C-alpha angles and dihedrals in degrees: 000000000000089000091053092049090048091051093047090048091049092051092047095050092044091051091050092049092049092046092050090050090053094060115116111286128187113225112245089011114191111196126176112260094011104111127179089252091053091049090049091050094050091044091055091044091053090050092048091049093049091045091051092050091050091048093049092049087056099224091167119209106000130171103259091189088065091047091053091045092052092049091050091048092051093047092046088048090236123158108276124229088234133022115251093249090052091046090056090049091049091051093048092046092048093050090049093050091044091052091050091049093048090049091052092048091049092049091051091047092050090054089059093056110096 
């Protein structure tokens, strides 16, 4: 149950972050008080937050090149390889299968212990 809540929370926060990044942006925007250093700090903080969420959801060994590509595609408003609703289903299905596989591996390992 905790794993499901974690996954749902991860999906919700990720969707919010992506939606907020899709808000109208002016290219080369120059806003008072928003320095390059401040943008760099918030950019790093967003990456750290996303990385932490991915780590906590325990996705295992994922293809980070595909993660980066998807982020770039969303931010560039390109056509995505999957719709967002489908993406959420894929993530949920993967985490379920991963949990089942880990459970099987753990059961097999416990049988080998004398």
